[in-house]
C-alpha positions in Angstrom: 135.4 109.2 360.4 133.1 109.7 363.5 133.1 105.9 364.0 136.9 105.8 364.0 137.0 108.5 366.6 134.6 106.7 368.9 136.5 103.4 368.4 139.7 105.1 369.4 138.1 106.7 372.5 136.7 103.3 373.5 140.1 101.6 373.1 141.8 104.3 375.1 139.3 104.0 377.9 139.7 100.2 378.0 143.4 100.5 378.0 143.3 103.0 380.8 141.0 100.8 382.8 143.3 97.8 382.3 146.3 99.8 383.6 144.4 101.2 386.5 143.5 97.6 387.6 147.1 96.5 388.0 147.4 94.5 391.2 150.2 95.8 393.4 150.9 93.2 396.2 154.7 93.3 397.0 156.8 96.0 398.5 158.9 96.0 395.3 155.8 96.6 393.2 154.7 99.3 395.5 158.0 101.0 395.3 158.0 100.8 391.5 154.5 102.3 391.3 155.2 105.1 393.8 158.4 106.1 392.0 156.0 107.2 389.2 154.4 109.5 391.7 157.6 111.5 391.9 156.2 113.4 389.0 154.4 115.4 391.7 157.4 117.7 391.9 157.0 118.4 388.2 153.4 119.4 388.8 154.6 122.3 391.0 157.3 123.4 388.5 154.6 123.5 385.8 152.2 125.5 388.0 154.9 128.0 388.9 155.7 128.3 385.2 152.0 129.0 384.5 151.8 125.9 382.4 148.5 124.2 383.2 148.8 121.6 380.3 152.2 120.3 381.6 150.9 120.3 385.2 147.9 118.3 384.2 150.0 115.8 382.2 152.3 115.2 385.2 149.3 115.1 387.6 147.8 112.3 385.5 150.9 110.2 386.1 150.7 110.9 389.8 147.0 110.0 390.0 147.6 106.8 388.1 150.4 105.8 390.5 148.3 106.5 393.6 145.4 104.6 392.2 147.6 101.6 391.4 149.1 101.6 394.9 145.6 101.3 396.5 145.5 97.6 395.7 148.6 97.0 397.9 146.9 98.5 400.9 143.6 96.6 400.2 145.5 93.3 399.8 147.3 93.8 403.0 144.2 94.9 404.9 145.6 98.3 405.9 142.3 100.2 406.2 143.9 103.3 407.5 146.3 103.4 404.4 143.3 102.8 402.1 141.6 105.8 403.7 144.8 108.0 403.3 145.0 106.8 399.7 141.4 107.8 399.0 142.0 111.2 400.7 145.1 111.8 398.5 143.1 110.9 395.4 140.4 113.4 396.4 143.0 116.1 396.9 144.6 115.3 393.5 141.1 115.5 391.9 140.6 118.9 393.5 144.0 120.0 392.1 143.0 118.7 388.7 139.8 120.8 388.8 141.8 123.9 389.5 144.2 123.1 386.7 141.3 122.5 384.3 139.6 125.9 384.9 139.8 128.3 382.0 143.0 130.2 382.7 145.4 129.0 385.3 145.1 130.7 388.7 148.6 130.1 390.0 147.8 131.0 393.6 144.8 128.7 393.7 146.7 125.9 392.0 149.6 126.3 394.4 147.2 126.1 397.4 145.6 123.0 395.9 149.1 121.5 395.3 150.0 122.1 398.9 146.8 120.4 400.1 147.5 117.4 397.9 151.1 117.3 399.1 150.0 117.3 402.7 147.7 114.4 402.1 150.6 112.5 400.5 152.9 113.3 403.4 150.3 111.9 405.9 150.7 108.5 404.3 154.4 108.7 403.8 155.0 109.6 407.4 153.2 106.5 408.5 154.2 104.0 405.8 157.2 105.2 403.9 160.9 105.7 404.9 163.9 106.9 403.0 166.7 104.4 402.3 170.4 105.0 402.1 169.9 106.5 398.6 167.2 108.9 399.8 164.6 106.9 397.9 161.3 106.2 399.5 160.6 102.5 400.5 158.0 100.8 402.6 158.7 101.5 406.2 160.0 98.2 407.8 157.5 96.6 410.1 154.4 98.5 408.9 152.8 95.7 406.9 152.7 92.2 408.5 154.6 89.6 406.5 156.5 92.1 404.4 160.1 93.1 404.9 161.9 95.7 402.8 
């Protein structure tokens, strides 16, 4: 039974690594990946409902999306965006630590959520714009050779 448990854990880890290595190189792929990050709103709702488990589940989706988006910025040699991406991941990690502490401290989690949100906004203000449907898209002209 122990071997089956280890085998399942290894398979899950390998599958997670494969997903995390998805190469995002087009504006359309970036938009698709970043739409997953809209789960960030659900993180706050779960925090305010004092539900750490739901907050962590939604946060995992957000972190995965931000990690996947990093390859776009690397491919297009946008060092400032890579830096902003890494800062966002660090803030999301900090939020995850708060959510993983024994009992949920709603005030601390809310503060960490706001810190993470500010980091996300820094990148969005530089590289993202809202389209006619109020959906975020790559801001035109911010990445050479790519038009939205």
